[in-house]
Steps between C-alpha positions, in 0.01 A plus 500: 500500500692523828403429860381860562277485192351176623428644846362827355272293277365321804448828688331661197266200460393526868490879548500672162843660551857367504711504811645840408153644424481466121146448362295540189651482149854542646501139618524383138864447412648694212441331168202300626132568439347365818567352843328198658559320831338192652564453875394176669487477881514196725142562618376444145455863397615597151541863388515600138588866418573643157604844370403611147227394511429549868328218683501348844351164599530271802406137546418389852260265678204714384597478136637729227430872527620823333594788730537878488871562572406772752286255695714183465690552825179441693451158345870415511532618861817704455595847379818599320624667821447186709655279228815712451553563870425155643509233225727605216801703618619610159851595406567875523139558617431768759451306820309621803800665666585690175157666481423847627298552824179566307552203265576270794180603675300440186664160430452384861140619489447299182678194647288512815189602311473802735340708229184307583484671841584837354228447236261393776589817691457709184171332423384545861599868494329547162192322631519717810518810286210378288307409814591839652380674183186291509470588871521869420244455225271315739560765767413768242190298409412473868562875544278573201243251630515672842443830325210352301356351821525832679359682201214248474430546873474873441265427206275286720494763776440772241208310350346457842530873571368572151190289563428685824556837334284393203202423718527838681555685176200338331271643767638852463504478122132395481391809697723726292365355178140567606584863580686561175227330294237733648713805415552385145131434445417859615770641273368295207144639552631859496717427195203351312292816570786727386542287189132524406502882545813522287337289225189725499712817475700339224177412304370860526829642380507252212156632383621863521816405322307346212293819464815714504652273236190545278504883540875508433454301185211727381706816565802352327291426190345854510842660541631296210212619282564868594867446434425360158270799428767747617756327283260520204437877554868563534561303179233712319661814639839394381359416155330844482816679602697301247239577229502874580875501502512336157243747351672796662833383369367485146343848528816641653703347218262669247530826694878472492484433123277808445728707721795392287310589179410842655863562585607408150230728346616786724859433397395505132312834544802648676727370226282653220481831681881495540535436126264789426702735721821384346360537149362843588841609613668340206679728248547477121763229536444144619706446813565143403594504134575871478284543196273790443128450573241668286214691648243286330648181642520658839134605497384164374697315762371731771144422400583127520641543847189681623283228354715241675465698820120499468499133437727401795314741721175329410666161581612641833141609582365155416775334716435741783125435488556124497747523787262717708210264436718199591610670829139557589414138414787367713397723788143384480621135479712546808212654693268212401766241594555665839130489578469135391818412703366671810168316463685170455724567800194576708351158399832330583510668841143396575558135400830495696325638805228236466761225464696637801186505708428140397855398596473677836176312568675172398793573733261579783316174432831306494611661824166409660541146357856478638388615845220248495747230391732588790208495737392162355853363538508615860164339557619185320819494709297548811272213400802282413668593828192415699467176302870415574443581863193280504681214328797537732268489800330189362840345433609587853184334628575187295864500617381551858260208475765282331746605768244413764466155347879468473542609860249244617673238284851613598667263736255218426801283409706598807395193692610276212827692472551462874444125481743476206759712685468290815545179297804650328634608837472147636673360190781761530536418869537129418750583222706709744506211749612261227768744387619539856539121527683494166733781609581313821573181305720691255691666784576154644598382153733799445667446836544129421660567159724773645607255771590232246658755268752584774537148642563336163797734461611419852461131427702541180771683692493230767533225240787690338673538836456131573637411153802723557555349842480155342746614230738618771472165677529293183788701356717463813573123462549540126754778559686275744484197268627710208807611696373835638504403864403785731352708220152644545223632274235738637180562301282810552178567310269787409282682750139605455466877448239719666280476189512120511723460190812281511856613455629222272852454637687200631846567637761224562789585726816287495709467815842337523590307813554736792405817302220726622477698177361342189690485174386536141491202269757671278739509793525120501729282292374311199484170690325664798243657274431164335462325838266779623286476186480121523405507872220751434370304199494171697323665795252666259423170325459320834250763626285521188194280489468517118850364446414189705262370229798441269718203594813651347734798496736615229825676583666640189875554561476594868876447547603837358778658713501201732825335605539126503393483866217730430378274222523198731294687764239582232476136390457384859223753561318404179528133589352566844223710342416217261452266795327745741276655238455175310583665172697419194766766466656562159842659509604644165868591473802473273739372773369269769734300729448141585188467714236244586246618238203283412595552139681728260362624168778629283417722197765501229470766229689450176443755228119501452434171681436436867526151650399393852675237707343361819724350768323337800 
């Protein structure tokens, strides 16, 4: 472990980061599992910080206590920025002059704790906005309350007018109700008379209708009986006709059979006569077999033919007599059937006429019944209509009387409503007055917070300007003591914008002796840059309140780029600072000339061992 490791360990124990900004697990050296540092101060405080596992404890006059690393700087009284810019000036660290304008402004703000004023301004502006929002809400409430108050006033005035109109209207309504009630009672009397007349007419028609129904029923039964009789006569007529037709058919069949027998007998007579003529004309030779016929055979056969002719002729007479008698019988049968059919048809016609007459009488009775039914329905409708009219008139009378009661009762609660409305109006009036007082108080509060929101920023800016002026004053002697006689540093800070936000910039201009134009830090030599950085750091430490609580400063190799005379100037300045600031100043360097130090601690590193040698 070298000198830088030792100083970084001290810085990490106090601030949580090394001088070059390393923190967290990276502080553990390669090959090791954890890091642990104990730092003991002359005022009795002891800090113990470990990494892997992480822990942070401090022993002071109040005892032993564990701390959240993010909150430790409050108890310790120093942030990493204050420590690295005013207490431990680490080797190769970015000093104040090396930072950018924005970083400088932020560091100086942290060193001077100016963020408190900016936070106060922000809080005041936020509170002003909240109060302004609350003011608008209260103004809206007051506006609504004013509207409610005005509306309630209109309600009160309306109720008063309504009470006056109610009293006038009650008088007019009572007279109108009496007139309308008289009219309805007269109409009800007339409707009752019309209803009674309609009921009487309806009763008379009901009696006639019953009689018509009885007659219609009697005629329907009589017509049904005549219809059954006509159907029976017609059935008998059809049976007679069918019977005659069957008998006539049989007789006609017999007549046809006799006619056929007669025709056959006639054909047989004609055939025998033809044979006789042929035989008479026949010669001595048979025309068929060509044999000779004897006279005796011829005579004998002739006699046989004449006998056959007599016989068939007699058969023909018998067939002719039977046919003639059958024709006469069929004629007589047809004549008898025609007479019986005519008589039957006459009976059918008479029964049909009787049935038709009965049906006509039934239809006439039904038509009369239908007309009576229509007349009864009209009478019933008339009675129902008059009854509906009567009921409607009675209902109107009840509604009128109920309305009269309602009219007399209407507005009975107006006085109570008026009293309630007046009480509500008074309460709303008092609420509006209270809201007005609250709005006035909020307006004063908003103005107050807006005032402090602006003035905290102005105060912060003023403190920053004073700090920069002090830095300019404090840096001048340090520049001269460090060999930069006639050199000048001008500090300019941020300005408040129109919106109240801050432009976080801090410019440092460097002027050589006799020059009106500033130069950049990069335009200076290495030794000049070192002297400028040292002068700014000493002025910064001298102007920072937080750095005054520590009775020591650590300067890690501040002699970079310094010549021998420059190093002597630095040692003189540090010695004077030790006396004027009453601090112990530790100068850590590889090459230090002979000087009146209070003591020298020499660290000798050999391989993996480090030994310390103290020389008073």
